[in-house]
C-alpha positions as CSV (number, residue, x, y, z in Angstrom):
1,M,0.0,0.0,0.0
2,R,0.9,3.7,-0.3
3,L,1.8,5.2,3.0
4,G,-1.4,7.2,3.2
5,E,-3.4,4.1,2.4
6,L,-1.8,2.3,5.4
7,V,-3.3,5.0,7.7
8,L,-6.7,4.8,6.0
9,A,-6.6,1.0,6.4
10,K,-5.8,1.3,10.1
11,A,-8.7,3.8,10.4
12,N,-11.1,1.1,9.0
13,E,-9.8,-1.4,11.7
14,V,-9.8,0.9,14.7
15,P,-11.9,4.0,13.8
16,D,-12.4,5.1,17.4
17,Q,-8.9,4.6,18.6
18,I,-7.1,7.8,19.4
19,A,-4.3,8.4,16.8
20,V,-2.9,11.8,17.7
21,V,-3.0,14.0,20.8
22,F,-1.9,17.6,20.4
23,R,-2.3,20.1,23.3
24,D,-5.8,19.5,24.5
25,Q,-7.1,18.0,21.2
26,K,-7.5,14.4,20.4
27,Y,-8.0,12.9,16.9
28,S,-9.3,9.4,16.4
29,F,-8.1,7.4,13.4
30,S,-11.4,8.0,11.6
31,Q,-11.1,11.7,12.1
32,L,-7.5,11.7,11.0
33,A,-8.4,9.6,7.9
34,A,-11.2,12.0,6.9
35,T,-8.9,15.0,7.1
36,I,-6.2,13.2,5.2
37,R,-8.7,12.5,2.4
38,G,-9.8,16.1,2.3
39,A,-6.2,17.4,2.1
40,A,-5.4,14.8,-0.6
41,A,-8.4,16.0,-2.7
42,A,-7.3,19.6,-2.1
43,L,-3.9,18.8,-3.6
44,R,-5.6,17.4,-6.7
45,A,-8.0,20.3,-6.9
46,L,-5.0,22.7,-6.9
47,G,-3.4,20.8,-9.7
48,I,-0.7,19.0,-7.8
49,G,-0.2,15.8,-9.8
50,P,1.4,12.4,-9.3
51,G,5.1,12.6,-9.0
52,E,5.1,16.3,-8.2
53,R,6.4,17.5,-4.8
54,I,5.1,19.5,-1.9
55,A,7.1,20.8,1.1
56,L,6.2,20.7,4.8
57,L,7.8,23.5,6.9
58,L,6.1,22.8,10.2
59,P,6.7,22.1,13.9
60,N,5.3,19.0,15.5
61,C,1.5,19.4,14.9
62,P,-1.4,17.4,13.3
63,P,-1.1,19.2,9.9
64,F,2.3,17.6,9.5
65,F,0.7,14.1,9.7
66,I,-2.2,15.3,7.5
67,G,0.0,16.8,4.8
68,Y,2.5,13.9,4.8
69,Y,-0.1,11.1,4.4
70,A,-2.4,13.2,2.1
71,A,0.5,13.6,-0.4
72,T,1.5,10.0,-0.3
73,L,-2.1,8.9,-0.7
74,V,-2.3,10.5,-4.2
75,D,1.3,9.7,-5.4
76,T,2.6,13.2,-4.6
77,V,6.0,13.3,-3.1
78,V,6.4,15.0,0.3
79,V,9.6,16.9,1.2
80,P,9.9,17.8,4.9
81,A,12.1,20.7,5.8
82,N,13.7,21.9,9.0
83,P,11.9,25.0,10.2
84,L,15.2,26.4,11.4
85,L,16.6,26.8,7.9
86,K,17.1,30.3,6.5
87,P,15.5,31.4,3.2
88,A,18.6,30.7,1.1
89,E,18.8,27.2,2.5
90,L,15.1,26.6,1.8
91,A,15.4,28.0,-1.7
92,Y,18.2,25.6,-2.6
93,I,16.2,22.6,-1.4
94,W,13.0,23.6,-2.9
95,A,14.6,24.5,-6.2
96,D,16.3,21.1,-6.3
97,A,13.0,19.3,-5.6
98,S,10.9,21.6,-7.8
99,I,8.4,22.2,-5.0
100,R,5.0,23.5,-6.1
101,L,3.2,23.8,-2.7
102,V,4.3,24.5,0.9
103,I,2.4,24.0,4.1
104,T,3.7,26.2,6.9
105,I,2.8,28.3,9.9
106,P,2.5,32.1,10.3
107,Q,5.8,32.5,12.1
108,L,7.7,31.0,9.1
109,L,5.8,32.9,6.4
110,Q,8.4,35.6,5.9
111,N,11.1,32.9,5.3
112,V,8.8,31.1,2.9
113,H,8.1,34.3,0.9
114,A,11.8,35.2,0.8
115,A,12.6,31.7,-0.6
116,K,9.5,31.8,-2.9
117,A,10.8,35.0,-4.6
118,Q,13.5,32.8,-6.1
119,L,11.2,29.9,-7.1
120,P,8.8,30.5,-10.0
121,H,7.5,27.0,-9.8
122,L,6.3,27.4,-6.2
123,E,2.7,28.3,-6.7
124,H,0.8,27.7,-3.5
125,V,1.5,28.5,0.2
126,I,-0.8,26.9,2.7
127,C,-0.7,28.4,6.3
128,V,-1.9,26.6,9.4
129,G,-3.4,29.5,11.4
130,T,-5.8,32.4,11.2
131,E,-5.8,35.7,9.3
132,A,-5.2,37.5,12.5
133,E,-2.2,35.3,13.3
134,I,-0.8,36.0,9.9
135,A,-1.4,39.7,10.3
136,A,0.3,39.7,13.7
137,V,3.6,38.6,12.2
138,D,3.4,41.2,9.5
139,A,3.8,38.7,6.8
140,N,2.7,39.1,3.2
141,S,-0.6,37.2,2.9
142,D,-1.1,37.7,-0.8
143,G,-2.0,34.3,-2.3
144,V,-1.7,32.5,1.1
145,I,-4.4,29.9,1.6
146,L,-5.5,29.1,5.2
147,F,-5.2,25.4,6.1
148,A,-8.9,25.4,7.1
149,D,-9.8,26.8,3.6
150,F,-7.4,24.2,2.0
151,L,-9.4,21.4,3.7
152,T,-12.7,23.1,2.5
153,I,-11.4,23.0,-1.0
154,G,-10.8,19.3,-0.6
155,G,-14.2,18.6,0.8
156,T,-15.9,20.5,-2.1
157,A,-13.8,18.6,-4.6
158,I,-14.8,15.3,-3.2
159,A,-18.5,16.3,-3.1
160,Q,-18.3,17.4,-6.8
161,N,-16.2,14.4,-7.9
162,P,-16.3,11.4,-5.6
163,E,-13.8,9.7,-7.8
164,I,-11.1,12.4,-7.4
165,L,-9.0,10.2,-5.1
166,E,-9.1,7.1,-7.2
167,A,-5.6,6.1,-8.2
168,P,-3.9,3.4,-10.3
169,P,-2.5,0.4,-8.5
170,V,0.3,1.4,-6.2
171,D,4.0,1.2,-7.2
172,V,5.5,0.5,-3.9
173,N,9.0,1.3,-5.3
174,A,7.9,4.8,-6.3
175,C,9.4,7.7,-4.4
176,A,7.1,8.8,-1.5
177,V,9.3,11.1,0.6
178,I,12.5,13.0,0.0
179,I,14.5,13.9,3.0
180,Y,17.4,16.2,2.6
181,T,20.7,15.4,4.2
182,S,23.8,17.5,4.0
183,G,26.8,16.2,2.1
184,T,30.6,16.7,2.1
185,T,30.2,19.1,-0.9
186,G,28.3,21.5,1.4
187,H,25.0,21.2,-0.5
188,P,22.2,19.0,0.8
189,K,21.3,15.9,-1.0
190,G,17.7,14.6,-1.3
191,A,17.5,11.0,-0.2
192,M,14.5,9.5,-2.1
193,L,12.6,7.0,0.0
194,S,9.9,4.8,-1.5
195,H,6.7,3.5,0.0
196,K,8.4,0.2,0.4
197,N,11.5,1.6,2.0
198,L,9.5,3.4,4.7
199,S,6.9,0.7,5.4
200,S,9.6,-2.0,5.5
201,N,11.5,0.0,8.1
202,V,8.4,0.3,10.2
203,S,7.9,-3.5,10.0
204,Q,11.6,-4.1,10.9
205,A,11.5,-1.8,13.8
206,R,8.1,-2.9,15.0
207,E,9.3,-6.5,15.3
208,A,12.5,-5.6,17.1
209,L,10.7,-3.3,19.6
210,E,7.6,-5.6,20.0
211,I,5.3,-2.6,19.4
212,R,1.8,-3.1,20.7
213,T,-1.4,-1.3,19.7
214,S,-1.7,-0.2,23.3
215,D,1.6,1.7,23.1
216,V,1.6,5.5,23.4
217,F,4.5,7.3,21.7
218,L,5.8,10.7,22.9
219,T,6.7,12.6,19.7
220,V,9.0,15.5,20.7
221,L,11.8,14.9,18.2
222,P,11.1,17.1,15.2
223,L,9.1,15.3,12.6
224,F,11.1,16.6,9.6
225,H,13.9,14.4,10.9
226,S,13.9,10.8,9.5
227,F,14.3,9.3,13.0
228,S,11.2,11.0,14.3
229,G,9.3,10.5,11.0
230,T,9.7,6.7,11.2
231,V,9.8,6.0,14.9
232,C,7.4,8.6,16.3
233,M,5.0,9.0,13.4
234,N,4.9,6.1,10.9
235,I,5.2,3.3,13.5
236,P,2.3,4.4,15.6
237,M,0.1,5.3,12.6
238,F,0.7,2.1,10.8
239,V,0.4,-0.1,13.9
240,G,-2.6,1.7,15.4
241,C,-1.0,3.3,18.4
242,Q,-1.2,6.8,19.8
243,A,1.2,9.6,19.1
244,V,1.3,12.4,21.6
245,L,2.8,15.5,20.0
246,V,5.0,18.0,21.9
247,E,6.2,21.1,20.0
248,N,9.3,21.9,22.0
249,F,11.6,20.1,24.5
250,V,10.9,21.4,27.9
251,P,11.8,18.8,30.6
252,A,8.9,19.6,32.9
253,R,6.4,19.5,30.1
254,I,7.9,16.1,28.9
255,L,7.5,14.6,32.4
256,E,4.0,16.0,32.7
257,T,3.0,14.7,29.3
258,I,4.3,11.2,30.1
259,E,2.2,11.1,33.3
260,K,-0.9,12.7,31.8
261,N,-1.1,10.6,28.6
262,G,0.3,7.3,29.9
263,V,3.2,7.3,27.5
264,T,4.9,4.0,27.1
265,I,7.7,4.8,24.5
266,F,10.0,7.8,24.5
267,A,12.4,8.3,21.6
268,G,15.1,11.0,22.0
269,V,18.6,12.0,21.1
270,P,21.4,12.2,23.7
271,A,20.9,15.9,24.2
272,L,17.3,15.3,25.3
273,Y,18.3,12.7,27.8
274,H,21.0,15.0,29.2
275,G,18.4,17.8,29.5
276,L,16.1,15.5,31.5
277,L,18.9,14.5,33.8
278,Q,19.8,18.1,34.4
279,H,16.2,19.0,35.3
280,T,15.2,19.1,38.9
281,P,11.4,18.5,39.0
282,E,9.2,20.5,41.4
283,R,7.3,17.3,42.2
284,E,7.4,13.6,41.6
285,Y,5.8,12.4,38.4
286,D,4.2,9.1,37.8
287,L,6.2,7.6,35.0
288,S,5.2,4.0,35.6
289,T,3.6,3.6,32.2
290,L,7.0,3.9,30.4
291,R,8.2,0.6,29.2
292,L,11.2,1.6,27.1
293,T,13.2,4.5,25.7
294,I,15.1,4.8,22.5
295,S,18.2,6.8,21.7
296,G,19.6,7.6,18.3
297,G,20.9,10.4,16.1
298,A,24.2,10.6,17.9
299,P,26.4,8.4,20.2
300,L,24.9,8.1,23.7
301,P,27.5,8.3,26.4
302,V,27.6,5.2,28.6
303,T,27.4,7.3,31.7
304,T,24.2,9.1,30.4
305,M,22.6,5.8,29.6
306,A,23.3,4.4,33.1
307,A,22.0,7.6,34.7
308,V,18.7,7.6,32.7
309,E,18.0,4.0,33.5
310,A,18.8,4.6,37.2
311,R,16.6,7.6,37.4
312,F,13.6,6.5,35.3
313,G,13.7,2.8,35.8
314,V,13.4,1.9,32.1
315,P,15.8,0.4,29.6
316,V,17.5,2.7,27.1
317,L,17.8,1.0,23.7
318,E,20.5,2.7,21.6
319,G,20.2,2.3,17.9
320,D,21.5,3.8,14.6
321,G,20.8,4.4,11.0
322,P,21.2,7.1,8.4
323,T,18.5,8.9,6.6
324,E,19.3,7.0,3.5
325,C,18.1,3.8,5.3
326,S,14.7,5.1,6.3
327,P,16.6,5.4,8.8
328,A,16.8,2.5,11.3
329,T,19.4,-0.2,10.7
330,S,20.2,-1.6,14.2
331,I,19.2,-1.3,17.8
332,N,20.1,-3.0,21.1
333,P,17.6,-5.8,21.8
334,L,14.7,-5.4,24.0
335,H,15.4,-8.9,25.5
336,G,18.9,-10.2,25.9
337,E,22.2,-8.4,26.3
338,R,22.4,-4.6,25.7
339,K,25.9,-3.6,25.1
340,P,26.7,0.0,26.1
341,G,28.7,1.8,23.4
342,S,27.1,-0.4,20.7
343,V,24.3,0.5,18.4
344,G,23.0,-3.1,18.8
345,L,22.0,-5.8,16.4
346,P,20.8,-5.3,12.8
347,L,17.0,-5.1,12.5
348,P,15.2,-8.1,11.1
349,G,15.5,-8.0,7.4
350,V,18.5,-5.6,7.4
351,D,22.0,-6.8,6.5
352,V,24.9,-4.9,8.1
353,A,28.5,-5.7,7.2
354,I,32.0,-4.2,7.4
355,F,33.9,-3.6,4.2
356,D,37.5,-2.5,3.5
357,D,38.3,0.2,1.0
358,H,38.0,-2.3,-1.9
359,D,34.5,-3.5,-0.8
360,N,35.9,-6.8,0.6
361,P,34.0,-8.0,3.7
362,L,36.0,-8.0,6.9
363,M,36.1,-10.4,9.8
364,V,34.8,-10.1,13.3
365,D,36.2,-7.1,15.2
366,E,38.1,-5.8,12.1
367,I,37.6,-2.1,11.5
368,G,36.2,-0.8,8.2
369,E,33.3,1.0,6.7
370,I,29.8,0.0,7.8
371,V,27.6,-1.0,4.8
372,V,23.9,-1.8,4.8
373,R,21.6,-3.8,2.5
374,G,17.8,-4.3,2.8
375,D,14.3,-3.1,1.6
376,N,14.8,0.0,3.8
377,V,17.7,1.4,1.7
378,M,16.9,4.5,-0.4
379,L,16.3,4.7,-4.1
380,G,19.1,7.2,-4.5
381,Y,19.8,10.9,-4.3
382,L,17.5,13.2,-6.3
383,N,19.2,14.7,-9.3
384,Q,22.6,13.3,-8.2
385,P,23.4,10.0,-10.0
386,E,27.1,10.3,-9.4
387,A,26.6,10.8,-5.7
388,T,24.2,7.8,-5.7
389,A,26.7,5.6,-7.5
390,E,29.4,6.6,-5.0
391,V,27.5,5.3,-2.0
392,M,25.6,2.4,-3.7
393,T,28.3,0.0,-4.8
394,S,28.5,-3.8,-4.7
395,G,24.8,-3.9,-3.9
396,W,25.3,-2.2,-0.5
397,Y,24.8,1.3,0.8
398,H,28.1,2.7,2.1
399,T,27.4,4.7,5.3
400,G,30.7,6.5,5.5
401,D,31.0,5.4,9.2
402,L,33.9,3.4,10.4
403,G,33.1,0.5,12.7
404,K,33.2,-3.1,13.6
405,I,30.9,-6.1,14.3
406,D,31.8,-8.3,17.3
407,S,31.5,-12.0,17.6
408,D,27.9,-11.6,18.9
409,G,26.8,-9.6,15.9
410,Y,26.7,-6.2,17.7
411,V,27.6,-3.2,15.6
412,F,30.0,-0.6,17.0
413,I,30.5,2.8,15.4
414,L,34.1,4.0,16.0
415,D,34.5,7.1,13.8
416,R,33.3,8.7,10.7
417,K,35.1,8.7,7.3
418,K,33.1,11.9,6.6
419,D,33.7,15.1,8.6
420,M,30.1,15.3,9.8
421,V,29.4,16.8,13.2
422,I,26.3,15.7,15.1
423,T,25.0,18.4,17.4
424,A,21.8,17.7,19.4
425,G,21.0,14.9,16.9
426,L,21.2,17.2,13.9
427,N,23.8,16.6,11.1
428,V,26.2,19.5,10.4
429,Y,28.7,19.2,7.6
430,P,31.9,21.4,8.1
431,R,32.4,22.1,4.4
432,E,29.1,24.0,4.2
433,I,30.2,26.2,7.2
434,E,33.7,26.6,5.8
435,E,32.3,28.0,2.6
436,V,30.4,30.6,4.6
437,L,33.5,31.5,6.6
438,F,35.6,31.8,3.4
439,S,33.1,34.4,2.2
440,H,34.1,36.7,5.0
441,P,36.8,39.2,3.8
442,G,38.9,38.8,7.0
443,V,39.2,35.0,6.7
444,Q,42.3,33.6,4.9
445,D,41.9,30.0,5.9
446,C,39.7,28.0,8.2
447,A,38.7,24.5,9.3
448,V,35.5,23.4,11.1
449,I,35.4,20.4,13.4
450,G,33.2,19.0,16.2
451,L,34.4,18.8,19.8
452,P,32.7,16.8,22.6
453,E,30.1,18.8,24.5
454,A,27.9,17.4,27.3
455,L,24.6,18.8,26.3
456,R,24.7,18.4,22.5
457,G,27.1,15.5,22.1
458,E,29.3,17.7,19.9
459,E,29.6,21.4,19.3
460,V,30.7,23.1,16.1
461,V,34.1,24.8,16.4
462,A,35.6,27.0,13.8
463,V,39.4,27.5,13.6
464,I,40.4,30.6,11.6
465,I,43.5,32.1,10.1
466,K,43.0,35.8,9.6
467,R,44.1,37.7,6.5
468,P,47.2,39.8,7.2
469,G,46.2,43.1,8.7
470,A,42.5,42.1,9.2
471,V,40.8,42.8,12.4
472,V,38.2,40.1,13.0
473,T,36.4,39.1,16.2
474,E,34.6,36.0,17.3
475,R,31.4,38.0,17.6
476,E,31.8,39.3,14.0
477,I,32.3,35.8,12.7
478,T,29.4,34.4,14.6
479,A,27.1,37.2,13.2
480,H,28.4,36.5,9.7
481,C,27.4,32.8,10.0
482,R,24.1,33.5,11.7
483,E,22.9,35.6,8.7
484,R,23.6,32.7,6.3
485,L,23.1,29.5,8.3
486,A,20.5,27.9,10.5
487,N,21.3,28.6,14.1
488,Y,22.4,25.0,14.9
489,K,25.1,25.2,12.3
490,V,26.6,28.4,13.6
491,P,30.0,27.7,15.4
492,R,29.7,27.9,19.1
493,K,33.4,28.5,19.4
494,V,35.6,30.5,17.1
495,L,39.3,30.2,17.6
496,F,42.1,32.1,15.9
497,R,45.4,30.4,14.9
498,D,48.5,31.3,12.9
499,T,48.6,27.8,11.3
500,L,46.6,24.7,10.7
501,P,48.0,21.1,10.7
502,R,48.4,19.9,7.1
503,G,49.2,16.7,5.4
504,G,51.6,16.1,2.5
505,T,49.0,17.3,-0.1
506,G,48.3,20.5,1.9
507,K,45.0,19.4,3.1
508,V,44.1,20.3,6.7
509,V,44.4,17.1,8.9
510,K,41.3,17.6,11.0
511,R,42.1,14.5,13.1
512,L,45.3,16.2,14.4
513,L,43.5,19.6,14.8
514,K,40.8,18.0,16.8
515,K,43.4,16.2,19.0
516,E,45.3,19.5,19.6
517,L,42.2,21.4,20.6
518,E,41.0,18.6,22.9
519,L,44.4,18.6,24.7
520,E,44.2,22.4,25.1
521,L,40.7,22.2,26.6
522,E,42.0,19.6,29.1
523,R,44.6,21.9,30.5
């Protein structure tokens, strides 16, 4: 089935079961399905055809679910985007994907309009809110369709043409979702995920986690992220569970939500767990309904895992997987040994191996590149056949991570071949930031690395060589980056040096630079 059809099928099975909880609102599966059908009909009424693409620029809220499943119900491809991105970053992604329609909120309309000015193919902007809310942010409302009116358009279209949602037999290998992930070139790449990729990953994870229809998921991880999209949205919607949406991570609110809604499964990144541990609650919360927590997106310190389990009395299952794999590839088992420092065992139906630089499989405990094979592996990168061919060789997806597999089959990630920095679960690629730094007239040379940081896992650090005679301050560099990059990409430390360590070819040896800075910080 199409992803949207899977939700409609579940609504036929359990129509009165609560599907989504948001603030004080509750949506049953039948209510959610009816709204999805209305939104899908609205897309067709606005001329958005099969294979075309729409963008979601939304926080965690029911319209994200509605837009996502409505698009996939009628063979339109959905492209989630990080609400923190700046107009130039949005424009690049939306141009690459040829976006025709965007669903957003009033607070982000100005960014949408700034990006839209560069995108002649972007025709429709749908806004979740009221006219008063739009006016309050002083945004340009010309041509903006309120989400409520969007659904009315769909309802009218269905009334006039009951067959508007009829579609040909599903091609499960057709692209359903494109999630952009940054690359070493500095430009994001769109990972094309099919209906089969995503539904398979749900089945794989469901089996490993023994998901029950009685489970209640806390959805605080941002839905644009592949981890949250699969674990906190697709799993509960396809299984028939409940997803409780939280817009922002506030420790007291998280604890209160778990207690109030009987949450059984919490998925987070290490930064969220660290935040919960740092929080001193004003009262005791009843968290007895929690049966497991899941950690991914970045390495979880062993000490943090132990502290979470001791404080909350539930196991933490650490797992891993890149966006290109829908994204889950491995997780520590619910039953049996959990190995701290490991990302666990491959999910059922997912093959994980270690290859050397010539794509030869390595033996137990030998270190090489982690490669993955299975129905969850992406179709490829949008508009980038060369980049696709580079990572999809010998029938395996090459993750770019260095690791090993022990004699029990547990996967350990040891390092990254790529220079990616993971801060608070979000991927940051140094090359993109370096290009912004090089655009500053006072910067002669630079390198960006990630250094360990308790709250975020890693923090972005820029090391700069000034141009002779230039007067440049850390504040000036930070402001320069903040104008051009999402806030989470902006270096949290800016250091000035006279030289950078280089190899024989003149390339900066970031491994040595990182080691030097870590030693400095220890003094």
